[in-house]
Biotite code that builds the C-alpha atoms (Angstrom):
import biotite.structure as struc

atoms = struc.array([
    struc.Atom([14.679, -5.656, 1.512], chain_id="A", res_id=1, res_name="UNK", atom_name="CA", element="C"),
    struc.Atom([13.809, -2.622, -0.608], chain_id="A", res_id=2, res_name="UNK", atom_name="CA", element="C"),
    struc.Atom([10.361, -1.037, -0.391], chain_id="A", res_id=3, res_name="UNK", atom_name="CA", element="C"),
    struc.Atom([8.774, 1.474, -2.756], chain_id="A", res_id=4, res_name="UNK", atom_name="CA", element="C"),
    struc.Atom([6.014, 3.656, -1.333], chain_id="A", res_id=5, res_name="UNK", atom_name="CA", element="C"),
    struc.Atom([4.082, 5.071, -4.289], chain_id="A", res_id=6, res_name="UNK", atom_name="CA", element="C"),
    struc.Atom([2.502, 8.506, -3.895], chain_id="A", res_id=7, res_name="UNK", atom_name="CA", element="C"),
    struc.Atom([0.255, 10.458, -6.253], chain_id="A", res_id=8, res_name="UNK", atom_name="CA", element="C"),
    struc.Atom([-1.933, 13.544, -6.349], chain_id="A", res_id=9, res_name="UNK", atom_name="CA", element="C"),
    struc.Atom([-5.210, 13.311, -4.417], chain_id="A", res_id=10, res_name="UNK", atom_name="CA", element="C"),
    struc.Atom([-4.170, 10.233, -2.446], chain_id="A", res_id=11, res_name="UNK", atom_name="CA", element="C"),
    struc.Atom([-5.435, 9.785, 1.106], chain_id="A", res_id=12, res_name="UNK", atom_name="CA", element="C"),
    struc.Atom([-2.498, 10.463, 3.423], chain_id="A", res_id=13, res_name="UNK", atom_name="CA", element="C"),
    struc.Atom([-3.720, 8.183, 6.210], chain_id="A", res_id=14, res_name="UNK", atom_name="CA", element="C"),
    struc.Atom([-3.723, 5.267, 3.737], chain_id="A", res_id=15, res_name="UNK", atom_name="CA", element="C"),
    struc.Atom([-0.056, 6.050, 3.117], chain_id="A", res_id=16, res_name="UNK", atom_name="CA", element="C"),
    struc.Atom([1.119, 6.921, 6.646], chain_id="A", res_id=17, res_name="UNK", atom_name="CA", element="C"),
    struc.Atom([-0.912, 4.166, 8.320], chain_id="A", res_id=18, res_name="UNK", atom_name="CA", element="C"),
    struc.Atom([1.066, 1.598, 6.339], chain_id="A", res_id=19, res_name="UNK", atom_name="CA", element="C"),
    struc.Atom([4.372, 3.489, 6.179], chain_id="A", res_id=20, res_name="UNK", atom_name="CA", element="C"),
    struc.Atom([4.661, 3.914, 9.944], chain_id="A", res_id=21, res_name="UNK", atom_name="CA", element="C"),
    struc.Atom([4.640, 0.262, 11.064], chain_id="A", res_id=22, res_name="UNK", atom_name="CA", element="C"),
    struc.Atom([6.553, -1.047, 8.043], chain_id="A", res_id=23, res_name="UNK", atom_name="CA", element="C"),
    struc.Atom([9.406, 1.465, 8.251], chain_id="A", res_id=24, res_name="UNK", atom_name="CA", element="C"),
    struc.Atom([9.822, 0.563, 11.927], chain_id="A", res_id=25, res_name="UNK", atom_name="CA", element="C"),
    struc.Atom([11.387, -2.644, 10.617], chain_id="A", res_id=26, res_name="UNK", atom_name="CA", element="C"),
    struc.Atom([14.396, -0.432, 9.952], chain_id="A", res_id=27, res_name="UNK", atom_name="CA", element="C"),
    struc.Atom([14.117, 2.231, 12.649], chain_id="A", res_id=28, res_name="UNK", atom_name="CA", element="C"),
    struc.Atom([13.615, -0.363, 15.398], chain_id="A", res_id=29, res_name="UNK", atom_name="CA", element="C"),
    struc.Atom([16.463, -2.457, 13.952], chain_id="A", res_id=30, res_name="UNK", atom_name="CA", element="C"),
    struc.Atom([14.257, -5.491, 13.371], chain_id="A", res_id=31, res_name="UNK", atom_name="CA", element="C"),
    struc.Atom([15.551, -5.878, 9.805], chain_id="A", res_id=32, res_name="UNK", atom_name="CA", element="C"),
    struc.Atom([18.985, -4.341, 9.268], chain_id="A", res_id=33, res_name="UNK", atom_name="CA", element="C"),
    struc.Atom([18.655, -4.455, 5.482], chain_id="A", res_id=34, res_name="UNK", atom_name="CA", element="C"),
    struc.Atom([15.242, -2.733, 5.297], chain_id="A", res_id=35, res_name="UNK", atom_name="CA", element="C"),
    struc.Atom([15.316, 0.408, 3.153], chain_id="A", res_id=36, res_name="UNK", atom_name="CA", element="C"),
    struc.Atom([12.663, 2.409, 1.369], chain_id="A", res_id=37, res_name="UNK", atom_name="CA", element="C"),
    struc.Atom([12.030, 5.156, -1.148], chain_id="A", res_id=38, res_name="UNK", atom_name="CA", element="C"),
    struc.Atom([9.038, 7.383, -1.789], chain_id="A", res_id=39, res_name="UNK", atom_name="CA", element="C"),
    struc.Atom([8.287, 6.955, -5.507], chain_id="A", res_id=40, res_name="UNK", atom_name="CA", element="C"),
    struc.Atom([6.107, 8.966, -7.860], chain_id="A", res_id=41, res_name="UNK", atom_name="CA", element="C"),
    struc.Atom([5.759, 10.154, -11.430], chain_id="A", res_id=42, res_name="UNK", atom_name="CA", element="C"),
    struc.Atom([6.234, 13.735, -10.201], chain_id="A", res_id=43, res_name="UNK", atom_name="CA", element="C"),
    struc.Atom([8.603, 15.301, -7.664], chain_id="A", res_id=44, res_name="UNK", atom_name="CA", element="C"),
    struc.Atom([5.843, 16.597, -5.392], chain_id="A", res_id=45, res_name="UNK", atom_name="CA", element="C"),
    struc.Atom([2.239, 15.537, -4.873], chain_id="A", res_id=46, res_name="UNK", atom_name="CA", element="C"),
    struc.Atom([-0.647, 16.990, -2.906], chain_id="A", res_id=47, res_name="UNK", atom_name="CA", element="C"),
    struc.Atom([-3.030, 14.683, -1.062], chain_id="A", res_id=48, res_name="UNK", atom_name="CA", element="C"),
    struc.Atom([-6.812, 15.031, -1.204], chain_id="A", res_id=49, res_name="UNK", atom_name="CA", element="C"),
    struc.Atom([-6.706, 17.868, 1.345], chain_id="A", res_id=50, res_name="UNK", atom_name="CA", element="C"),
    struc.Atom([-3.645, 19.743, 0.083], chain_id="A", res_id=51, res_name="UNK", atom_name="CA", element="C"),
    struc.Atom([-0.826, 18.218, 2.165], chain_id="A", res_id=52, res_name="UNK", atom_name="CA", element="C"),
    struc.Atom([2.323, 18.196, 0.013], chain_id="A", res_id=53, res_name="UNK", atom_name="CA", element="C"),
    struc.Atom([4.762, 15.295, -0.021], chain_id="A", res_id=54, res_name="UNK", atom_name="CA", element="C"),
    struc.Atom([8.012, 15.089, -1.965], chain_id="A", res_id=55, res_name="UNK", atom_name="CA", element="C"),
    struc.Atom([9.187, 11.952, -3.750], chain_id="A", res_id=56, res_name="UNK", atom_name="CA", element="C"),
    struc.Atom([12.692, 10.502, -3.502], chain_id="A", res_id=57, res_name="UNK", atom_name="CA", element="C"),
    struc.Atom([12.531, 9.119, -7.037], chain_id="A", res_id=58, res_name="UNK", atom_name="CA", element="C"),
    struc.Atom([10.564, 10.335, -10.064], chain_id="A", res_id=59, res_name="UNK", atom_name="CA", element="C"),
    struc.Atom([9.342, 7.961, -12.774], chain_id="A", res_id=60, res_name="UNK", atom_name="CA", element="C"),
    struc.Atom([12.123, 5.452, -12.102], chain_id="A", res_id=61, res_name="UNK", atom_name="CA", element="C"),
    struc.Atom([11.101, 1.835, -12.789], chain_id="A", res_id=62, res_name="UNK", atom_name="CA", element="C"),
    struc.Atom([9.806, -0.112, -9.805], chain_id="A", res_id=63, res_name="UNK", atom_name="CA", element="C"),
    struc.Atom([11.349, -3.448, -10.818], chain_id="A", res_id=64, res_name="UNK", atom_name="CA", element="C"),
    struc.Atom([14.245, -3.233, -8.335], chain_id="A", res_id=65, res_name="UNK", atom_name="CA", element="C"),
    struc.Atom([11.954, -3.249, -5.280], chain_id="A", res_id=66, res_name="UNK", atom_name="CA", element="C"),
    struc.Atom([10.921, -6.251, -3.195], chain_id="A", res_id=67, res_name="UNK", atom_name="CA", element="C"),
    struc.Atom([7.766, -4.548, -1.921], chain_id="A", res_id=68, res_name="UNK", atom_name="CA", element="C"),
    struc.Atom([5.634, -1.965, -3.745], chain_id="A", res_id=69, res_name="UNK", atom_name="CA", element="C"),
    struc.Atom([2.884, -0.195, -1.817], chain_id="A", res_id=70, res_name="UNK", atom_name="CA", element="C"),
    struc.Atom([-0.048, 1.874, -3.122], chain_id="A", res_id=71, res_name="UNK", atom_name="CA", element="C"),
    struc.Atom([-2.388, 4.008, -1.012], chain_id="A", res_id=72, res_name="UNK", atom_name="CA", element="C"),
    struc.Atom([-5.891, 4.908, -2.151], chain_id="A", res_id=73, res_name="UNK", atom_name="CA", element="C"),
    struc.Atom([-7.766, 8.144, -2.493], chain_id="A", res_id=74, res_name="UNK", atom_name="CA", element="C"),
    struc.Atom([-9.704, 10.157, -5.031], chain_id="A", res_id=75, res_name="UNK", atom_name="CA", element="C"),
    struc.Atom([-6.691, 10.267, -7.348], chain_id="A", res_id=76, res_name="UNK", atom_name="CA", element="C"),
    struc.Atom([-7.107, 6.557, -8.074], chain_id="A", res_id=77, res_name="UNK", atom_name="CA", element="C"),
    struc.Atom([-10.210, 7.259, -10.149], chain_id="A", res_id=78, res_name="UNK", atom_name="CA", element="C"),
    struc.Atom([-8.307, 9.115, -12.902], chain_id="A", res_id=79, res_name="UNK", atom_name="CA", element="C"),
    struc.Atom([-5.102, 7.074, -12.594], chain_id="A", res_id=80, res_name="UNK", atom_name="CA", element="C"),
    struc.Atom([-7.019, 3.870, -13.444], chain_id="A", res_id=81, res_name="UNK", atom_name="CA", element="C"),
    struc.Atom([-7.096, 5.085, -17.043], chain_id="A", res_id=82, res_name="UNK", atom_name="CA", element="C"),
    struc.Atom([-3.807, 7.021, -17.131], chain_id="A", res_id=83, res_name="UNK", atom_name="CA", element="C"),
    struc.Atom([-1.750, 4.925, -19.552], chain_id="A", res_id=84, res_name="UNK", atom_name="CA", element="C"),
    struc.Atom([1.615, 6.498, -18.603], chain_id="A", res_id=85, res_name="UNK", atom_name="CA", element="C"),
    struc.Atom([1.005, 5.946, -14.882], chain_id="A", res_id=86, res_name="UNK", atom_name="CA", element="C"),
    struc.Atom([-0.167, 2.355, -15.417], chain_id="A", res_id=87, res_name="UNK", atom_name="CA", element="C"),
    struc.Atom([2.838, 1.558, -17.630], chain_id="A", res_id=88, res_name="UNK", atom_name="CA", element="C"),
    struc.Atom([5.084, 2.860, -14.851], chain_id="A", res_id=89, res_name="UNK", atom_name="CA", element="C"),
    struc.Atom([3.179, 0.843, -12.242], chain_id="A", res_id=90, res_name="UNK", atom_name="CA", element="C"),
    struc.Atom([3.464, -2.312, -14.347], chain_id="A", res_id=91, res_name="UNK", atom_name="CA", element="C"),
    struc.Atom([7.250, -2.063, -13.925], chain_id="A", res_id=92, res_name="UNK", atom_name="CA", element="C"),
    struc.Atom([6.542, -3.384, -10.374], chain_id="A", res_id=93, res_name="UNK", atom_name="CA", element="C"),
    struc.Atom([5.796, -6.810, -11.863], chain_id="A", res_id=94, res_name="UNK", atom_name="CA", element="C"),
    struc.Atom([8.927, -8.488, -10.419], chain_id="A", res_id=95, res_name="UNK", atom_name="CA", element="C"),
    struc.Atom([8.250, -7.220, -6.856], chain_id="A", res_id=96, res_name="UNK", atom_name="CA", element="C"),
    struc.Atom([7.630, -10.196, -4.607], chain_id="A", res_id=97, res_name="UNK", atom_name="CA", element="C"),
    struc.Atom([5.008, -8.237, -2.624], chain_id="A", res_id=98, res_name="UNK", atom_name="CA", element="C"),
    struc.Atom([2.520, -5.744, -3.967], chain_id="A", res_id=99, res_name="UNK", atom_name="CA", element="C"),
    struc.Atom([0.325, -4.133, -1.322], chain_id="A", res_id=100, res_name="UNK", atom_name="CA", element="C"),
    struc.Atom([-2.546, -1.665, -1.442], chain_id="A", res_id=101, res_name="UNK", atom_name="CA", element="C"),
    struc.Atom([-4.791, 0.081, 1.016], chain_id="A", res_id=102, res_name="UNK", atom_name="CA", element="C"),
    struc.Atom([-8.294, 1.271, 0.198], chain_id="A", res_id=103, res_name="UNK", atom_name="CA", element="C"),
    struc.Atom([-8.803, 2.171, -3.465], chain_id="A", res_id=104, res_name="UNK", atom_name="CA", element="C"),
    struc.Atom([-5.130, 1.591, -4.184], chain_id="A", res_id=105, res_name="UNK", atom_name="CA", element="C"),
    struc.Atom([-6.472, -1.866, -5.107], chain_id="A", res_id=106, res_name="UNK", atom_name="CA", element="C"),
    struc.Atom([-8.119, -0.256, -8.141], chain_id="A", res_id=107, res_name="UNK", atom_name="CA", element="C"),
    struc.Atom([-4.653, 0.722, -9.369], chain_id="A", res_id=108, res_name="UNK", atom_name="CA", element="C"),
    struc.Atom([-3.263, -2.772, -8.773], chain_id="A", res_id=109, res_name="UNK", atom_name="CA", element="C"),
    struc.Atom([-6.257, -4.043, -10.717], chain_id="A", res_id=110, res_name="UNK", atom_name="CA", element="C"),
    struc.Atom([-5.934, -1.563, -13.585], chain_id="A", res_id=111, res_name="UNK", atom_name="CA", element="C"),
    struc.Atom([-2.274, -2.601, -13.919], chain_id="A", res_id=112, res_name="UNK", atom_name="CA", element="C"),
    struc.Atom([-3.377, -6.247, -14.269], chain_id="A", res_id=113, res_name="UNK", atom_name="CA", element="C"),
    struc.Atom([-1.971, -7.529, -10.969], chain_id="A", res_id=114, res_name="UNK", atom_name="CA", element="C"),
    struc.Atom([-5.311, -8.751, -9.567], chain_id="A", res_id=115, res_name="UNK", atom_name="CA", element="C"),
    struc.Atom([-6.480, -11.005, -12.410], chain_id="A", res_id=116, res_name="UNK", atom_name="CA", element="C"),
    struc.Atom([-8.103, -14.101, -10.882], chain_id="A", res_id=117, res_name="UNK", atom_name="CA", element="C"),
    struc.Atom([-7.062, -12.987, -7.400], chain_id="A", res_id=118, res_name="UNK", atom_name="CA", element="C"),
    struc.Atom([-8.894, -12.368, -4.128], chain_id="A", res_id=119, res_name="UNK", atom_name="CA", element="C"),
    struc.Atom([-8.779, -8.705, -3.083], chain_id="A", res_id=120, res_name="UNK", atom_name="CA", element="C"),
    struc.Atom([-10.471, -6.046, -0.994], chain_id="A", res_id=121, res_name="UNK", atom_name="CA", element="C"),
    struc.Atom([-10.802, -2.277, -0.969], chain_id="A", res_id=122, res_name="UNK", atom_name="CA", element="C"),
    struc.Atom([-12.856, 0.417, 0.728], chain_id="A", res_id=123, res_name="UNK", atom_name="CA", element="C"),
    struc.Atom([-16.411, -0.925, 1.158], chain_id="A", res_id=124, res_name="UNK", atom_name="CA", element="C"),
    struc.Atom([-17.711, 1.934, -0.986], chain_id="A", res_id=125, res_name="UNK", atom_name="CA", element="C"),
    struc.Atom([-15.588, 0.711, -3.929], chain_id="A", res_id=126, res_name="UNK", atom_name="CA", element="C"),
    struc.Atom([-16.326, -3.037, -3.896], chain_id="A", res_id=127, res_name="UNK", atom_name="CA", element="C"),
    struc.Atom([-18.287, -2.797, -7.163], chain_id="A", res_id=128, res_name="UNK", atom_name="CA", element="C"),
    struc.Atom([-15.500, -0.810, -8.833], chain_id="A", res_id=129, res_name="UNK", atom_name="CA", element="C"),
    struc.Atom([-13.013, -3.538, -7.862], chain_id="A", res_id=130, res_name="UNK", atom_name="CA", element="C"),
    struc.Atom([-15.090, -6.470, -9.192], chain_id="A", res_id=131, res_name="UNK", atom_name="CA", element="C"),
    struc.Atom([-14.004, -6.239, -12.875], chain_id="A", res_id=132, res_name="UNK", atom_name="CA", element="C"),
    struc.Atom([-10.330, -6.330, -11.895], chain_id="A", res_id=133, res_name="UNK", atom_name="CA", element="C"),
    struc.Atom([-10.153, -9.437, -9.704], chain_id="A", res_id=134, res_name="UNK", atom_name="CA", element="C"),
    struc.Atom([-11.384, -12.991, -9.277], chain_id="A", res_id=135, res_name="UNK", atom_name="CA", element="C"),
    struc.Atom([-13.380, -12.185, -6.147], chain_id="A", res_id=136, res_name="UNK", atom_name="CA", element="C"),
    struc.Atom([-13.924, -9.217, -3.870], chain_id="A", res_id=137, res_name="UNK", atom_name="CA", element="C"),
    struc.Atom([-13.547, -10.212, -0.234], chain_id="A", res_id=138, res_name="UNK", atom_name="CA", element="C"),
    struc.Atom([-15.270, -8.143, 2.448], chain_id="A", res_id=139, res_name="UNK", atom_name="CA", element="C"),
    struc.Atom([-12.369, -8.209, 4.909], chain_id="A", res_id=140, res_name="UNK", atom_name="CA", element="C"),
    struc.Atom([-9.956, -5.812, 6.548], chain_id="A", res_id=141, res_name="UNK", atom_name="CA", element="C"),
    struc.Atom([-6.825, -7.438, 5.043], chain_id="A", res_id=142, res_name="UNK", atom_name="CA", element="C"),
    struc.Atom([-6.702, -10.029, 2.266], chain_id="A", res_id=143, res_name="UNK", atom_name="CA", element="C"),
    struc.Atom([-3.432, -11.909, 1.747], chain_id="A", res_id=144, res_name="UNK", atom_name="CA", element="C"),
    struc.Atom([-3.290, -13.677, -1.608], chain_id="A", res_id=145, res_name="UNK", atom_name="CA", element="C"),
    struc.Atom([0.381, -14.616, -1.666], chain_id="A", res_id=146, res_name="UNK", atom_name="CA", element="C"),
    struc.Atom([2.332, -11.897, -3.453], chain_id="A", res_id=147, res_name="UNK", atom_name="CA", element="C"),
    struc.Atom([-0.666, -9.533, -3.380], chain_id="A", res_id=148, res_name="UNK", atom_name="CA", element="C"),
    struc.Atom([-1.989, -8.060, -0.122], chain_id="A", res_id=149, res_name="UNK", atom_name="CA", element="C"),
    struc.Atom([-4.925, -5.660, -0.149], chain_id="A", res_id=150, res_name="UNK", atom_name="CA", element="C"),
    struc.Atom([-6.568, -3.837, 2.738], chain_id="A", res_id=151, res_name="UNK", atom_name="CA", element="C"),
    struc.Atom([-9.973, -2.219, 3.180], chain_id="A", res_id=152, res_name="UNK", atom_name="CA", element="C"),
    struc.Atom([-10.789, 1.361, 4.068], chain_id="A", res_id=153, res_name="UNK", atom_name="CA", element="C"),
    struc.Atom([-8.458, 4.046, 5.349], chain_id="A", res_id=154, res_name="UNK", atom_name="CA", element="C"),
    struc.Atom([-7.794, 2.912, 8.938], chain_id="A", res_id=155, res_name="UNK", atom_name="CA", element="C"),
    struc.Atom([-7.025, -0.625, 7.766], chain_id="A", res_id=156, res_name="UNK", atom_name="CA", element="C"),
    struc.Atom([-3.663, 0.746, 6.611], chain_id="A", res_id=157, res_name="UNK", atom_name="CA", element="C"),
    struc.Atom([-2.236, 0.134, 10.089], chain_id="A", res_id=158, res_name="UNK", atom_name="CA", element="C"),
    struc.Atom([-3.518, -3.462, 10.068], chain_id="A", res_id=159, res_name="UNK", atom_name="CA", element="C"),
    struc.Atom([-1.988, -4.010, 6.616], chain_id="A", res_id=160, res_name="UNK", atom_name="CA", element="C"),
    struc.Atom([1.318, -2.560, 7.798], chain_id="A", res_id=161, res_name="UNK", atom_name="CA", element="C"),
    struc.Atom([1.408, -4.820, 10.839], chain_id="A", res_id=162, res_name="UNK", atom_name="CA", element="C"),
    struc.Atom([0.443, -7.793, 8.657], chain_id="A", res_id=163, res_name="UNK", atom_name="CA", element="C"),
    struc.Atom([3.438, -7.106, 6.417], chain_id="A", res_id=164, res_name="UNK", atom_name="CA", element="C"),
    struc.Atom([5.699, -6.682, 9.455], chain_id="A", res_id=165, res_name="UNK", atom_name="CA", element="C"),
    struc.Atom([4.625, -10.161, 10.560], chain_id="A", res_id=166, res_name="UNK", atom_name="CA", element="C"),
    struc.Atom([5.101, -11.644, 7.092], chain_id="A", res_id=167, res_name="UNK", atom_name="CA", element="C"),
    struc.Atom([8.610, -10.231, 6.835], chain_id="A", res_id=168, res_name="UNK", atom_name="CA", element="C"),
    struc.Atom([9.858, -10.598, 10.409], chain_id="A", res_id=169, res_name="UNK", atom_name="CA", element="C"),
    struc.Atom([7.446, -12.835, 12.339], chain_id="A", res_id=170, res_name="UNK", atom_name="CA", element="C"),
    struc.Atom([4.787, -12.519, 15.066], chain_id="A", res_id=171, res_name="UNK", atom_name="CA", element="C"),
    struc.Atom([7.202, -11.246, 17.718], chain_id="A", res_id=172, res_name="UNK", atom_name="CA", element="C"),
    struc.Atom([8.183, -8.341, 15.452], chain_id="A", res_id=173, res_name="UNK", atom_name="CA", element="C"),
    struc.Atom([4.519, -7.539, 14.839], chain_id="A", res_id=174, res_name="UNK", atom_name="CA", element="C"),
    struc.Atom([3.820, -7.537, 18.581], chain_id="A", res_id=175, res_name="UNK", atom_name="CA", element="C"),
    struc.Atom([6.862, -5.350, 19.259], chain_id="A", res_id=176, res_name="UNK", atom_name="CA", element="C"),
    struc.Atom([5.928, -2.795, 16.581], chain_id="A", res_id=177, res_name="UNK", atom_name="CA", element="C"),
    struc.Atom([2.258, -2.749, 17.652], chain_id="A", res_id=178, res_name="UNK", atom_name="CA", element="C"),
    struc.Atom([3.276, -2.184, 21.272], chain_id="A", res_id=179, res_name="UNK", atom_name="CA", element="C"),
    struc.Atom([5.592, 0.671, 20.263], chain_id="A", res_id=180, res_name="UNK", atom_name="CA", element="C"),
    struc.Atom([2.678, 2.213, 18.332], chain_id="A", res_id=181, res_name="UNK", atom_name="CA", element="C"),
    struc.Atom([0.275, 1.642, 21.265], chain_id="A", res_id=182, res_name="UNK", atom_name="CA", element="C"),
    struc.Atom([-2.003, -0.272, 18.887], chain_id="A", res_id=183, res_name="UNK", atom_name="CA", element="C"),
    struc.Atom([-4.763, -1.247, 18.988], chain_id="A", res_id=184, res_name="UNK", atom_name="CA", element="C"),
    struc.Atom([-6.297, 1.481, 21.028], chain_id="A", res_id=185, res_name="UNK", atom_name="CA", element="C"),
    struc.Atom([-9.329, 0.343, 22.971], chain_id="A", res_id=186, res_name="UNK", atom_name="CA", element="C"),
    struc.Atom([-12.088, 2.856, 23.711], chain_id="A", res_id=187, res_name="UNK", atom_name="CA", element="C"),
    struc.Atom([-13.118, 3.187, 27.314], chain_id="A", res_id=188, res_name="UNK", atom_name="CA", element="C"),
    struc.Atom([-16.869, 2.772, 27.482], chain_id="A", res_id=189, res_name="UNK", atom_name="CA", element="C"),
])
């Protein structure tokens, strides 16, 4: 199983890390021996919406060799929705059997044409922006529509990651990863 984690300037890092952490535990906790991943971008280094810098493993390489392609959200999605070069690169993910987004990453999946006629979600503040791209906007934390999985606002990244862990390795793997992450945290009243 090969996963591509897409990064871009002005993304929201928690969207990225919240998903990355539970999913990459498939490998680090030896749940899936063949799980591997790469950080993919159209530039070697990006800066998130607060200036944190992250370096890509691959630059502008096609995404067609990956089984799973993940997109975070963030302010950068607003300009990338109309960036023809970025969208052409993203469209190379067509063969991936799972395409996943968190927050406004769904806008990028939509702009690339992956959400046509599909059910999807995004950050509640971007529901209207998502409407033209998909069949229906669902007000839910995680929406699984077969080969497309979308998640709501920033903190839903962890839920999306655990959902994918379960899809790939079963409920026991999800429970094991969640326990290792001490998730969910419950507030003491």
